[in-house]
N, C-alpha and C positions, 0 to 999 in steps of 0.2 A: 565155304571159302572165307578166308580172313579179309576183313576190310581194314584199311589203314587211314590214318590222318597224318598229315605232314606239317612240319614247321621248319623255320630257318633261324639260326643264330648268326648274327653278323658282328664281327670284331673289326673295328676301325682304329687304325693308328694314323694320326695326322699331325702335321706341324702346328704347333700352338705357341706363339711367341718365340722364345729362344729354345724351347724344348718340344716335347711330344705330348699330345693328348691321346687318350685311349677311351673308347666307348664300346658298349655292347648293346645291340638291339635285337629284340625277340619279335619275330613275325609269326604269329599264331595261326593255327589251322582255320580260325574263323575270320581271318583277314586283318586282325588287329596288329598294331605295331606298338611296342613298348620299350622304353629305355630301361635296361636291367643292369646298368653299369654298377649300381650300388651293391649288387649281389656278389661281386668279386672282381679282382683285377687280373685274373688269368682265364684263358679259355678252359683250362682243366676244371677250375672251380665251377664255371657255368655248366660244362658238360656233365660233371658229377651231380650237380643240382637237378638238372632236367632228367638225367638218367634215373635218379631216385623217384621221379614222377612217371617212369615207364617209357621215356623217350630213348630211342636207339640211334646212334650215329650211322647214317647211310653213306655219306660221302662228304668230302671237304674240298675246297678250292681256295686259291690265293691269287690276288691281283696286286701287283706292286707297280706303282708309277715310277719306273726307274728314270724316266726322262727328267722329271723335276725332283724326284726323291722326296715328295711331300705327302704321299698317301700310301697306305697299305690296307688291304681289305681281305679278311678271311671269312669264308662262308661255310657254315656247318649245317648240312642238310640232315634232318632228323625225321623219324617216323615212330608211330606206336599204334598198336591195334585199337580199333574202335570197340567199345564195350557192347 
C-alpha cells in the first residue's frame, strides 16, 4: 500500500496601502510553516517548483472576501508518496 505525505501552499492577496500585496506560505508535512514568497510571484511558479520535488496537486480552493473586497486566499493541497 502506498503511504502519502501532504502539504499545503497558500496564496494570499490582500490590500496593502493603495495597492495589493501578495504572499505565498508553505505548510509542510512536518507541521512547519514557511514564507516562500521569494520563490516566485505566481501560483504556477510555486506549483512547478514543488512539482519538481515530487509533489502532486490534489485539489485547490478559493476564498474571496467580497463584502470588503480586501482579501483573497487560494489553497493548493498537495501530496507525494513517502519513500
